[in-house]
N, C-alpha and C positions, 0 to 999 in steps of 0.2 A: 730973462725973466726969473724970478726967484723960486727958489726950490721950494718954499712954502706954498706958492701959488700952483706949482705944478702937482704937488702932493694932494691938492683939494679938488683940482678939476678932473673931469671923466675924459677918457681917451676916446676917441672917435676913430672906428677901424676906417682906413680909407679903401678897403675893398667894398663893405657892405653898408657903411656909414652907421653902424650900431654903436651904441655907447657901452663903454667898458669901464670898471672900476679903475681909479688912478694906479698908474704905474703897472698896468697889466702887461703881461709878456706877449699874449695871444689874444685874439678876439674869441670871445665865448659864443658867437653866433656862427661864424665862418671858419675860425681856426686860424686867421690871417696873422702873421707874426706882426707885433706892435713895437718892436725894438727900434725901428728906423723912424717910425713917426712919433716916437715919444719925444724927439727933438723938434718937431714941427710947431710952429707956433700955435698955441692952444686958442680953441674959439672961446670967445668972450663968455662968462658964465652968464647965466640968465635965470631969474626966478620963475620965469614962464614954462608951462610944461613943454617938453620937446615935442618937435613935431612928429607925427605918426611916420613910422618907418615900414616899408614894404619888405617882407622877407623873400630872399631870392627863392625863386621856384613857385611863388604864389601866383595863382592864375589870374590873367588880366580881369581887371573889374571887381576883384574882390576887396573887402574893406582892409586898410592898413591897421596895424596893431599900434597902439600908442605906448611909448617908453618914458616913464617919469623917474626923477631922482628922488631920493628918500634923504632927510637931514642926516648929516654926519658923513656925508661923502660918499654913502652906498647908493647903488643903481639898482633898481629892481629889474630882473631879467624880464625880457618881453615875453608875452603870453601869446602865442600863435597857434592858429588852428592847425590840427594835424594835417599833414600832407596826405594827398590820396594813396590809400594803400599802406601808410605808417602804420606800425604797431605801437598803441599807447604804451606809455613807461609802465613798468610792473608787470607787464604780461609777457610771457615768454612763449615764442611759437612753438608748437607740437611737433613740428618736423624741421629738420634742417632746410635753410635756404637753398633752393636748387642753384647750381652752378650755372654761370651765364653761358648762354649758347651764342654760337656764331651768328652774325648778321644773316637776317632771311632764313635762318632755320628754326623750327619749333619742334619740340618734344612732346611727343603724346605718351602720357601716362596712362596704364590701364586704369579704367574707371572701375571703382568699387560699386558693387550692386547696391542699390538702396532698397531699404524696407520698404514694402508698401504702406501707403498712408493710412492710418487709422479712420474708420468711418467717423462721422460727426457724432459726438457724444461718447466716444470711447476713446480713452487714454492709451497711447501706445506704452507699453512696458518693455523695459530693458530685458533681453532674454538672461535668465540666471538658472542656477540648479533648482530643478524640478523638487518641488515640495509636496506636491499633491500624491495622492495614493494611486497607484496604477488602477485601470478599469478591471473589474470581475472577468474571468474567464468566460469565453463564450463557448457553450456546449457544441460538440461536433456535430450534432443534429441540426443547429442552426446554422453552420457554415455552408455557403454553396459548394457543390462538388467540382473540383478541378480536374481537367484531364491528367491523366498520369498519376494521379493520388487516389488510392485505394481507400474507399470509405467503409466502414464497418457496418454490415447490413444488420437492419433492427432485428432483434430476436424475437422469433414467434411467440404469440402468446401460448401460454400451456393449454391444452385442450381442456374443456370443461369436463367434469365427471360425468359418467353416464347415469341417467335418471332412471334406469330399468333394472327391475329384478326379476327373478323366477322363483316361485314358491312350488314344492311338490304337494300335490293334492291327494295323489293315488300312488300306490307301489310300496315297496320296503322302505324308501327313504322319505315316506310321508312326513310333513312337518319340516323338512329342511327348507331354507330360504338361500339363495344365492344373488349377490349382487354383481350384476355384468359388468365387465371392464368397459372402456370407452370405445373400444373397436368390436366388442363381442367376445365369443367364446366357443369352444368346441365341446361337444357332448358325446360320449361313447363309453364303452365297456372296458376299453384299455387305454384310451388316448382322450386327451381333453381335459378341461377345466373341472368338468362336472362329470364324474364317473358313477355307473351304475353297473358295478362289476358282478352283482348277483342276478342280474336280469338276462336270461338266456336268449330273449328276442331283441336285444341291443347289440348292434354290430360294434366291433372294436372302435371304428370311426363311424358315428352314426349320423350326425347333424351338426349344424353350424348356425349359431345365432350371430347376427351381425348388426351393428349399429352404424347408421349411415344417415347423414343429414339431420340428425335429429329423430329419427324413425328406426324401429326395430323390425328385424326380417329374420326369417328361418329357413334354411336350405337343406334339403335331403343330400347327404353325401353318398349316394348309391347304396343306402342300407338294404338288408336283406327284408326285413318287415316293414320298412317304410316309415315316414313322418306323415301324422295325421293331425289336422288343425280344425277345429269347431267351425260349424257352419253359422255365419251370422244372418240367420233367418232363411234363406233359400240360396241353393248352388246349382249352377248348371253342370250337369253330367254328360259326358260323352259315353259310347259303348265301350264296355270292358273297364269302366272306372270303379275303384275300390272306395267303399265308405264302412263306417263302423258306428255301432249303436250299442250301448252296454258291452258285454264281454263278446260280442257277436261281429263277425266280419262278413262284408257282403260285397257282391259284384253285380254291377248293372250290365245285362247282357245287351241291352239295346232292342231295337226293334226286330221282330220275326218276319222276314220277308219270304214269301213262298218261292219255292224252287221252280224254274221253269222246265216243262218236260225236254228230254234229249231225244233228238231224232233217232230211230232206229232201236231204242232202249225201252224197255217196259217201265211203266210209271210205279213208284214205289207206293204202297198201300197204307192209308192212315185215315184219321179223322179230316173232315174238309175244314180248309181254313175259312174263318168268319169273313162273310162278305162286307166290304164297306167299313171294316174296322181296324184299328192299328193293335197290333199284338206286341206286348214287350214284356220283359220278365227280369226277375232278380234271383239270384242263388246265393246260397251261403257257402262260405269257403271255410273249411276245416284246417286243422293243424296240418302242416306240411304241404299246403297248397291244393289239396283235394277238395272236389266240389261236393256239398250236402245237399240239403233241401233246395227245391227251386219253385219260382211261382211264375206262370205264364198267364197274362190275362189281357183282356181288351178293354177292361174297365178304364175309367178316366182316373182313378187312383188305385194305388197300391199301397197298403199300410203295413207298418212293421211295429210291433209294441210286445207288451207284456201278455194281452189277452184280448181275444176277439178282433184280430187283425187278420190280414192275407198270411203273413209270417208272425206267428205268436210263439213266445218262448216264456212261460209261466216261472220257471225256476230262475230267471237272470235279473238279480235285484239291482241291477244298473239301468234297466229299461223301465220307462214309463208305460202307462196303460196303452196309450197311443204315441208312440216315441215319434215317428217320422213317416212322412208319405212321398210317395213319387207320383209325377203326372207326366206323360207323354208329351214332347215337342217334336217340331219337324226334325231336328237335328240329335235328339237325344231325349233326356228326361230333365225335370225339375225337381230337386230334393228339397223338402222343406222340414225344418226341425220343428217338432212340438213336444219336446221333452221338459220343457219349463225349468231348463237350467242344467239338466242332467249331461246335455251335450250330444250333437251328432257330429261325427269327424268324417272329413273327406281326406283321402290319401294325395300327396303333392307328388308332381312328376319329378324325376331326379335332376338335380341342378338348377330347379326353379326357385327363386327367392321370393316368398309369401310375406306380404307385410302383415305386422301384427298390431293389435291394439290392446290397451289396457283391459284385462278380463278375458281375453282370448285364452284357449287352452291348447296345448300341444301334447300329443300322446306319442311316447317313444316306447314300443315295446309295452311292458305293464306299467310304466310310469307316466303319470299326467302332471305336467308343469303349466302353471298359471302365470300369466304376464302381469307384473305389477309396476307401479310406478313410484319411486322413492322421492321424498320430501328434499 
C-alpha cells in the first residue's frame, strides 16, 4: 500500500475500535499503542459516517456516540457523556482524592455538622464578620437574680419633709416659729432643738415632739411642771388630775366619799353629808405644789371663770367670764371648755404620747406653742 494512502487514512485502535488521526502513535481514547497496528491493512475509506462506537465502561443500554471524519484527514474526537462520578473538565476537586482502600474495608470520615435549613422565605446567610451594633446594656434592676451573685439593694427613697411647725403664742419667745424635723424634736431649758432657757418652770429636758406615720405627737419627759394640752370640747377627768385655765392651775379631787364609823372609836363631829347626792370638789394649786382655795359641791355643775362662778378670779386676764365647767360622772368628772379660744389645758401623764392636730396648743411652763401645718 502506498505511503500516500496510509497518510490519508485514519488509524483504528485494535483495542477499542476508536478512530485516530493518521500515523497516531497511541489511541486518544484508551491509550493503546498503535505502532504495531500501523502496518495492518487499513480499512477501506468510505464517505459514509462511521458507525457509532460505544465507549468502554458505558453502561449497557446507553446510546453510543457517533464519530465522524472531517475533510482534510482530521477526525473529530468523540463526544461521550461523562461517566458516573467523573469530574467535568475545567473543574478541580476541592479536596484530594482519598487513597484506595483494601477490598472489603470502608473508611468513615467524621461528618461535618450541617447548618440548619433556613425556613421558607428566608435566605440563609454565610456567617461573616459582625457589622451590626451591639445591643444596649441591660440595667441591673432588669436582670434576674442568680444564686451566689450579690445584687445591689435599691436605695430607699429620701424621707419626705415634715409638714408640721410650732408657733410660740405666749411667753418670752412669743412670735418665734419652728419647723419640726422629719422625726420630731426635743424641747427643754438646756437640752433640745427648741430651748426656753429663761423659763424657770421648764425642765432641762421637758418634752418631745414626734412625727410618726404623718401624725404629730407630744410626750412628757418626766418634767417637774408637766406638759398641758388644750381640751378639744370635753375631756374626761379622773381623781387628782391637773388642769389649767388662764394663769391658774387646778386639781380635780374626785368624789367625796363618807367615811364609815370605826368600831370602838368615837365618830368625828362635822356637818352631815348630803343624802342622795354626789359631792365632788376642785382645789387651786399654788406655786410649789401647795393647795389654795377649794370648792366642794353636790351641784350638777362646778364653774370656773373671771366672775360669777364657783371659782372666780377677777384679776386673771387669761380667763373668760365663764371659762370652763365640770360635771360629775360615775368614774370622775367631765371637763368642758367654754373659753371661746382662750384654751383650757389638761396635764398629760408622764411618758404618754398625745396626738396633736393643727390648731392645738401645748403649754410648757409659761410658754404656749400652737401646732401649724406647713405648705
